C-alpha positions as CSV (number, residue, x, y, z in Angstrom):
1,M,-15.1,-23.5,-30.1
2,A,-13.8,-23.7,-26.6
3,G,-9.8,-24.4,-27.6
4,L,-10.0,-21.3,-29.4
5,G,-12.0,-19.3,-26.0
6,I,-8.8,-20.3,-23.9
7,E,-6.2,-19.5,-26.9
8,A,-8.1,-15.8,-26.7
9,E,-7.6,-15.7,-23.0
10,Q,-4.0,-16.6,-22.8
11,E,-2.7,-14.1,-24.9
12,P,-1.7,-11.0,-23.6
13,L,-4.3,-8.5,-22.9
14,L,-3.2,-6.0,-25.5
15,G,-1.5,-8.8,-27.7
16,D,2.4,-8.6,-29.9
17,R,2.5,-4.6,-29.9
18,T,5.3,-4.4,-32.3
19,P,5.3,-1.9,-34.9
20,G,4.9,-4.6,-38.4
21,S,2.7,-7.1,-36.1
22,R,-0.9,-8.1,-36.6
23,E,-1.8,-6.0,-33.7
24,W,-0.1,-2.7,-34.1
25,D,-2.2,-2.1,-37.2
26,I,-5.6,-2.9,-35.5
27,I,-7.7,-1.0,-33.3
28,E,-10.2,-2.9,-31.2
29,T,-13.7,-2.4,-31.9
30,E,-16.8,-1.5,-30.1
31,E,-17.6,-4.1,-29.1
32,H,-14.3,-5.6,-27.6
33,Y,-13.8,-2.6,-25.9
34,K,-17.0,-2.3,-23.9
35,S,-16.6,-6.1,-22.9
36,R,-12.6,-4.8,-21.4
37,W,-14.3,-2.0,-19.6
38,I,-16.8,-4.7,-18.2
39,S,-13.9,-6.6,-16.8
40,I,-12.1,-3.9,-15.8
41,R,-15.0,-2.9,-13.7
42,I,-15.5,-6.1,-12.2
43,L,-11.4,-6.2,-11.2
44,Y,-12.3,-2.7,-9.9
45,L,-14.8,-4.1,-7.8
46,T,-12.8,-7.2,-6.7
47,M,-9.7,-4.5,-5.4
48,F,-13.0,-2.5,-3.2
49,L,-13.6,-5.2,-1.3
50,S,-10.3,-6.4,-0.5
51,S,-9.8,-3.2,0.4
52,V,-12.5,-2.7,2.2
53,G,-11.7,-6.1,4.4
54,F,-8.2,-5.1,5.2
55,S,-9.5,-1.8,6.6
56,I,-11.3,-4.0,8.8
57,V,-9.0,-5.7,10.2
58,I,-5.8,-4.0,10.6
59,M,-7.5,-1.6,13.0
60,S,-8.7,-4.3,15.7
61,I,-5.3,-6.4,14.8
62,W,-3.3,-5.7,17.8
63,P,-6.4,-5.2,20.8
64,Y,-7.0,-8.7,19.1
65,L,-4.0,-10.0,19.2
66,Q,-3.7,-8.6,23.2
67,K,-7.2,-10.4,23.9
68,I,-6.6,-14.2,22.1
69,D,-2.5,-14.4,23.6
70,Q,-1.0,-11.9,26.7
71,T,2.2,-12.5,25.7
72,A,2.2,-10.8,22.2
73,D,4.0,-7.3,22.8
74,A,3.9,-4.4,20.0
75,S,7.6,-5.7,18.2
76,F,5.2,-9.3,18.3
77,L,2.1,-7.1,15.9
78,G,4.6,-5.5,13.6
79,W,6.1,-9.1,12.4
80,V,2.2,-10.2,12.0
81,I,1.2,-7.7,10.1
82,A,4.8,-7.6,8.5
83,S,3.5,-11.6,7.6
84,F,0.4,-10.6,4.6
85,S,3.0,-8.8,3.1
86,L,5.3,-11.5,2.9
87,G,2.6,-13.9,1.7
88,Q,1.4,-11.0,-0.6
89,M,5.4,-10.6,-1.8
90,V,5.6,-14.3,-2.4
91,A,2.3,-15.0,-3.8
92,S,2.4,-11.5,-6.8
93,P,5.1,-12.3,-8.9
94,I,3.8,-16.3,-9.1
95,F,0.1,-15.2,-9.8
96,G,1.7,-12.0,-12.4
97,L,4.1,-15.2,-14.5
98,W,1.0,-17.8,-14.3
99,S,-1.3,-14.9,-15.7
100,N,0.9,-14.4,-19.2
101,Y,0.7,-17.7,-20.0
102,R,-2.4,-19.2,-18.4
103,P,-6.3,-17.9,-18.5
104,R,-5.9,-15.1,-15.8
105,K,-9.6,-16.5,-14.3
106,E,-7.1,-19.5,-13.0
107,P,-4.7,-17.5,-10.4
108,L,-8.0,-15.4,-9.3
109,T,-9.7,-18.0,-9.0
110,V,-7.5,-20.0,-6.6
111,S,-6.3,-16.6,-4.8
112,I,-9.8,-16.3,-3.9
113,F,-10.3,-18.8,-2.0
114,I,-6.8,-19.2,-0.7
115,S,-7.9,-15.9,0.5
116,V,-11.7,-17.5,2.0
117,A,-10.0,-19.8,4.1
118,A,-6.7,-17.9,5.6
119,N,-10.1,-15.5,7.1
120,C,-11.8,-18.4,8.3
121,L,-8.6,-19.2,9.7
122,Y,-8.1,-16.0,10.9
123,A,-11.6,-15.8,12.6
124,Y,-10.7,-18.9,15.1
125,V,-7.8,-18.3,16.3
126,H,-8.3,-17.4,19.5
127,V,-9.4,-21.6,20.1
128,P,-6.2,-23.2,20.4
129,A,-5.2,-23.4,24.0
130,S,-1.3,-22.2,23.6
131,H,0.3,-20.2,21.0
132,N,-2.0,-18.4,19.6
133,K,-0.1,-16.0,18.3
134,Y,1.8,-18.0,16.0
135,Y,-1.8,-19.1,14.7
136,M,-2.7,-15.6,13.6
137,L,1.5,-14.9,12.0
138,V,0.1,-17.9,10.0
139,A,-3.4,-16.7,9.1
140,R,-1.9,-13.1,8.0
141,G,0.4,-15.2,5.9
142,L,-2.2,-17.0,4.0
143,V,-4.4,-13.8,3.7
144,G,-1.7,-11.7,1.8
145,F,-0.7,-14.8,-0.4
146,G,-3.9,-15.3,-1.4
147,A,-4.0,-11.3,-2.0
148,G,-0.7,-11.7,-4.3
149,N,-3.7,-11.5,-7.0
150,V,-3.3,-7.8,-7.4
151,A,-0.6,-8.6,-9.4
152,V,-2.9,-10.0,-12.4
153,I,-5.7,-7.3,-11.6
154,R,-3.2,-4.4,-12.3
155,S,-1.4,-6.3,-15.4
156,Y,-5.3,-6.2,-16.6
157,I,-6.4,-2.6,-15.8
158,A,-3.1,-1.0,-16.4
159,G,-3.8,-2.2,-20.3
160,A,-5.9,0.4,-21.0
161,T,-3.9,3.0,-20.7
162,S,-1.4,1.7,-23.0
163,L,-4.0,0.3,-25.5
164,Q,-4.9,4.2,-25.4
165,E,-1.7,5.6,-26.0
166,R,-1.5,3.1,-28.3
167,T,-4.1,3.9,-29.9
168,S,-2.8,7.6,-30.0
169,S,0.4,6.6,-31.4
170,M,-1.3,5.4,-34.5
171,A,-3.0,8.2,-35.2
172,N,0.1,10.5,-34.8
173,T,2.0,7.7,-36.7
174,S,-1.0,7.8,-40.1
175,A,0.0,11.4,-39.4
176,C,3.5,11.6,-40.3
177,Q,2.7,9.0,-43.1
178,A,0.6,11.2,-44.6
179,L,2.6,14.4,-44.1
180,G,6.0,11.9,-46.1
181,F,4.1,11.0,-49.1
182,I,3.4,14.8,-49.5
183,L,6.4,16.2,-48.4
184,G,9.0,13.2,-50.5
185,P,11.2,11.1,-48.8
186,A,13.0,12.1,-45.4
187,S,16.8,11.3,-44.7
188,T,18.2,7.9,-43.3
189,D,18.4,9.9,-39.8
190,E,14.8,10.7,-40.3
191,V,12.9,7.2,-40.5
192,E,15.0,5.1,-38.0
193,V,12.5,3.2,-36.4
194,P,13.1,3.1,-32.6
195,Q,14.4,-0.5,-30.3
196,G,11.8,-0.1,-28.3
197,N,13.5,-0.9,-24.8
198,I,12.3,0.0,-21.7
199,D,14.6,1.9,-19.3
200,Q,15.2,-0.1,-17.2
201,V,16.9,2.6,-14.5
202,A,13.5,4.3,-14.7
203,V,11.9,1.0,-14.0
204,V,14.9,0.5,-11.1
205,A,13.7,3.7,-10.0
206,T,9.8,3.4,-9.7
207,N,10.2,0.4,-7.8
208,V,12.2,1.7,-5.2
209,L,9.9,5.1,-5.2
210,F,6.9,2.6,-4.8
211,F,8.2,0.7,-1.7
212,V,9.2,3.5,-0.1
213,V,5.2,5.3,-0.3
214,L,3.9,1.9,1.0
215,F,6.7,1.5,3.4
216,I,5.9,4.7,5.0
217,F,2.2,4.3,5.3
218,A,3.0,0.5,6.1
219,L,4.3,2.3,8.9
220,F,2.3,4.8,10.0
221,E,-1.1,2.3,9.5
222,T,0.7,-0.5,11.9
223,I,1.5,2.3,14.7
224,V,-1.5,4.1,14.9
225,T,-3.2,1.9,17.5
226,P,-0.7,1.1,19.8
227,L,0.0,4.3,19.4
228,T,-3.0,6.5,20.8
229,M,-3.8,3.5,23.1
230,D,-0.1,4.8,24.6
231,M,-0.4,8.7,24.4
232,Y,-4.2,8.8,25.2
233,A,-4.7,6.3,27.1
234,W,-7.5,4.9,25.1
235,T,-9.3,1.7,26.0
236,R,-9.6,-2.0,23.6
237,E,-12.4,-0.7,22.4
238,Q,-11.9,2.8,22.4
239,A,-8.4,2.7,19.7
240,V,-10.5,0.0,17.4
241,L,-13.3,2.9,17.1
242,Y,-11.6,5.8,17.2
243,D,-8.8,4.6,14.7
244,G,-11.5,3.2,12.0
245,V,-13.2,6.3,12.7
246,I,-9.9,8.3,11.7
247,L,-8.9,5.9,9.0
248,A,-11.8,6.2,7.2
249,A,-12.0,9.5,7.0
250,L,-8.3,9.5,5.6
251,G,-10.3,6.9,2.7
252,V,-12.7,9.1,2.2
253,E,-10.4,12.3,1.9
254,A,-8.0,9.5,-0.4
255,V,-11.1,9.8,-2.7
256,I,-11.4,13.3,-3.0
257,I,-7.6,13.4,-3.6
258,F,-7.4,11.2,-6.3
259,M,-10.4,13.0,-8.4
260,G,-8.3,16.1,-7.9
261,I,-4.9,14.5,-9.1
262,K,-6.1,13.0,-12.2
263,L,-7.3,17.0,-13.4
264,L,-4.4,18.5,-11.8
265,S,-2.2,16.2,-13.3
266,K,-3.5,16.9,-17.0
267,K,-1.7,20.5,-15.9
268,I,1.7,20.1,-14.2
269,G,2.2,16.2,-14.8
270,E,2.6,13.4,-12.8
271,R,6.2,13.4,-11.6
272,A,5.9,16.7,-10.2
273,I,2.8,15.4,-7.6
274,L,4.7,13.0,-6.8
275,L,8.0,15.7,-5.8
276,G,4.7,17.5,-3.8
277,G,3.2,14.4,-2.2
278,L,6.5,13.4,-1.0
279,I,7.0,17.0,0.8
280,V,3.5,17.1,2.2
281,V,4.3,13.2,4.0
282,W,7.6,14.8,5.4
283,V,6.2,17.6,6.8
284,G,3.2,15.6,8.4
285,F,6.0,12.9,9.8
286,F,7.9,15.9,11.7
287,I,4.3,17.8,13.1
288,L,4.0,13.7,14.3
289,L,7.7,14.1,16.6
290,P,6.7,14.8,20.2
291,W,7.7,18.2,22.1
292,G,6.7,19.9,24.8
293,N,7.2,19.2,29.1
294,Q,3.7,17.2,29.5
295,F,4.1,13.3,29.6
296,P,1.8,10.7,28.6
297,K,0.4,8.5,31.2
298,I,2.5,5.3,32.5
299,Q,0.6,2.2,33.2
300,W,1.2,0.8,36.3
301,E,0.1,-2.7,36.1
302,D,2.7,-4.6,37.3
303,L,2.8,-2.1,41.0
304,H,-1.0,-2.2,41.2
305,N,-0.6,-6.2,41.4
306,N,2.2,-7.0,43.0
307,S,1.8,-3.8,45.9
308,I,-0.6,-4.2,49.4
309,P,-1.4,0.0,49.2
310,N,-2.5,1.1,53.3
311,T,-6.3,1.5,51.9
312,T,-9.4,1.8,54.2
313,F,-11.8,-1.1,53.8
314,G,-14.6,0.9,51.7
315,E,-11.5,2.0,49.1
316,I,-10.9,-1.9,49.0
317,I,-14.5,-2.3,48.4
318,I,-14.4,0.7,45.7
319,T,-11.4,-0.5,43.9
320,L,-12.1,-4.0,44.1
321,W,-16.1,-3.0,41.9
322,K,-14.6,-1.1,39.5
323,S,-11.5,-4.0,38.4
324,P,-14.1,-6.3,37.1
325,R,-14.3,-3.5,34.3
326,E,-11.4,-2.1,34.2
327,D,-8.6,-4.8,34.5
328,H,-10.3,-8.2,33.4
329,N,-12.6,-6.4,30.3
330,E,-10.3,-3.8,28.9
331,G,-6.5,-4.0,31.1
332,P,-4.2,-0.5,32.2
333,T,-4.8,2.2,30.0
334,G,-1.7,4.0,29.0
335,C,1.6,3.8,28.0
336,P,3.6,0.4,29.4
337,I,6.3,0.9,31.7
338,E,7.8,-1.9,30.0
339,Q,8.6,1.1,27.6
340,A,10.8,3.0,29.3
341,W,10.8,6.2,26.5
342,C,7.0,6.4,28.5
343,F,9.3,8.2,31.1
344,Y,11.2,10.8,29.9
345,T,9.5,11.6,26.3
346,P,6.9,14.3,25.7
347,M,3.6,12.3,24.6
348,I,2.6,13.7,21.1
349,H,-1.2,15.8,21.2
350,L,-4.5,14.9,20.0
351,A,-4.0,18.1,17.1
352,Q,-0.8,16.9,16.6
353,F,-1.7,13.4,15.7
354,L,-4.8,14.4,13.8
355,T,-2.4,16.9,11.9
356,S,-0.3,14.7,10.8
357,A,-3.5,11.8,9.7
358,V,-4.6,14.7,7.3
359,L,-1.0,15.7,5.6
360,I,0.0,11.9,5.1
361,G,-3.6,11.3,4.4
362,I,-3.3,13.6,0.9
363,G,0.5,12.6,0.3
364,Y,0.7,9.1,0.3
365,P,-2.5,8.2,-2.4
366,S,-0.9,11.2,-4.4
367,C,1.9,9.5,-4.8
368,N,0.9,6.2,-4.7
369,V,-1.3,6.7,-8.0
370,M,2.0,8.5,-9.0
371,S,4.3,6.2,-9.1
372,Y,2.2,3.6,-10.2
373,T,0.9,5.3,-13.4
374,L,4.9,6.9,-14.2
375,Y,5.2,3.2,-13.6
376,S,2.6,2.1,-16.8
377,K,3.7,4.9,-19.1
378,I,7.4,3.8,-19.1
379,L,6.7,0.0,-19.4
380,G,4.5,1.3,-22.6
381,P,2.7,-1.0,-24.8
382,K,4.1,-4.4,-23.3
383,P,2.7,-7.4,-21.4
384,Q,3.2,-6.3,-17.9
385,G,2.3,-9.4,-16.0
386,V,5.9,-9.7,-15.0
387,Y,6.8,-6.3,-14.0
388,M,3.4,-6.0,-12.2
389,G,4.1,-9.0,-10.3
390,W,7.5,-7.3,-9.6
391,L,5.8,-3.8,-8.7
392,T,3.5,-5.9,-6.5
393,A,6.4,-7.9,-5.3
394,S,8.4,-4.5,-4.2
395,G,5.4,-2.8,-1.9
396,S,5.3,-6.2,-0.5
397,A,8.8,-5.7,1.0
398,A,8.3,-2.3,2.1
399,R,5.0,-3.8,3.7
400,I,6.7,-6.3,5.3
401,L,9.6,-4.4,6.0
402,G,7.6,-1.4,7.4
403,P,6.0,-2.6,10.2
404,V,8.7,-4.5,11.7
405,F,10.4,-1.1,11.1
406,I,8.8,1.2,13.1
407,S,7.2,-1.5,16.3
408,Q,11.1,-2.2,16.9
409,L,11.3,1.4,17.3
410,Y,8.9,2.1,18.6
411,T,8.8,-0.4,21.4
412,F,12.5,0.4,23.0
413,W,13.2,4.1,21.6
414,G,10.5,5.9,21.2
415,P,8.6,8.0,18.8
416,R,10.7,10.4,18.9
417,W,13.8,8.2,17.0
418,A,11.0,6.6,14.9
419,F,9.8,9.8,13.7
420,S,12.7,11.2,13.5
421,L,14.3,8.5,10.9
422,V,11.8,8.0,9.5
423,C,12.3,11.9,8.1
424,G,15.3,10.6,6.9
425,I,14.3,8.2,5.1
426,V,11.6,10.5,3.2
427,V,14.3,13.0,2.4
428,L,16.1,10.5,0.9
429,T,13.8,9.5,-1.8
430,I,13.2,12.9,-2.5
431,M,17.0,13.5,-3.5
432,L,16.6,10.4,-5.5
433,L,13.5,11.3,-7.3
434,V,15.2,14.2,-8.0
435,A,17.9,12.8,-9.6
436,V,16.2,11.1,-12.2
437,Y,13.6,13.8,-13.0
438,K,14.3,13.5,-16.6
439,R,13.9,9.7,-17.4
440,L,10.6,9.1,-15.6
441,I,9.0,9.9,-19.3
442,A,6.4,7.5,-20.5
443,F,7.6,4.5,-23.0
444,S,5.8,6.4,-26.3
445,V,7.8,10.1,-25.1
446,R,10.9,8.8,-24.5
447,H,10.5,6.7,-28.0
448,G,8.9,10.4,-29.9
449,R,6.4,8.9,-31.2
450,I,4.0,11.5,-29.2
451,Q,5.0,14.6,-27.3
452,E,5.2,15.5,-23.6
């Protein structure tokens, strides 16, 4: 009996779904349906808790990095954040392939243990006497490796949509067979069975779209904390608190968007929502471009430390009284003088930043869920473990390059160049979507099993 249980778990979620196979002709029982959805809800909870943990950490990485290692700058921050996605990119295809040939609980269990150990390491990166920033780099990379289990989770959840699609297809097939019995045999051309090849152009295009969507949001969440600390002279504590509130608000906004696009997609389709979401994202980053003649507060740390001002004894006492709280606990605030663009780039007003955040918070979840939904439908009723592994790897590559891209550009060239290039990338992505728009259709629609 144990052998049968393991064999059943190793079997692809939807079995062999080719026409004429046993699984193609059998509709799942009510008991199997309930069991499948219990598993899916447990995996939903797993992904939710993983996302909560990621959100808690992401806003505090920059202040934490500055505190444990004074040699770390904003450009190194990009590598720290990217290390998470590098680990996830490496692990995702491995876990996806593993789940296709072994019980799914094996990669899930191993990945959870890796995540727990890596988070413990991250909590104690301040203990070593030196090279703390590199310990943080390794810790975040291992956390990302453990997060590679998302490929297994997505492949399992995607089966729900594919199974419903297959059931609908079977109903249509039965109706056509009944109609054919009444009307008589059709011509040879009419009864030809489609081969069921997946449109590889659509698969690659969707991976590229998913890459850009994750790339854009990864660079946005990376730069939020340094940007607000530079532009508004927020302390580390203020940046963690205020940016955390902003991120939480964007999460609530995303939940509302998810509920809304579920209804909207039934009326206008996934492709239209994806296109609209990209346009909204472009507007958000365009608004984020700095304009005007007001400049950010400059952080004069070096001058304050190395100069001897001509002050009275009372002023010196006041300075010494304030310095432990400002310099030793929080450090100087404002735009660092090491960033030359601080002297000539106008500041981004808080209203600009909040408006941009709201628009990106609308566009990103719309593009994310629609690109993933289209990808699942394009693949159709087939085992999706490896394909979902590559999609996750694509997203991980975006989360590697996004933080590195934005941290380097922001540090050396400033927000005007950084966000202008982001706007250009979004425009190119919109052009790609328009070019492949007609090919991004469901597997069953492409092969004439159901109408779009």
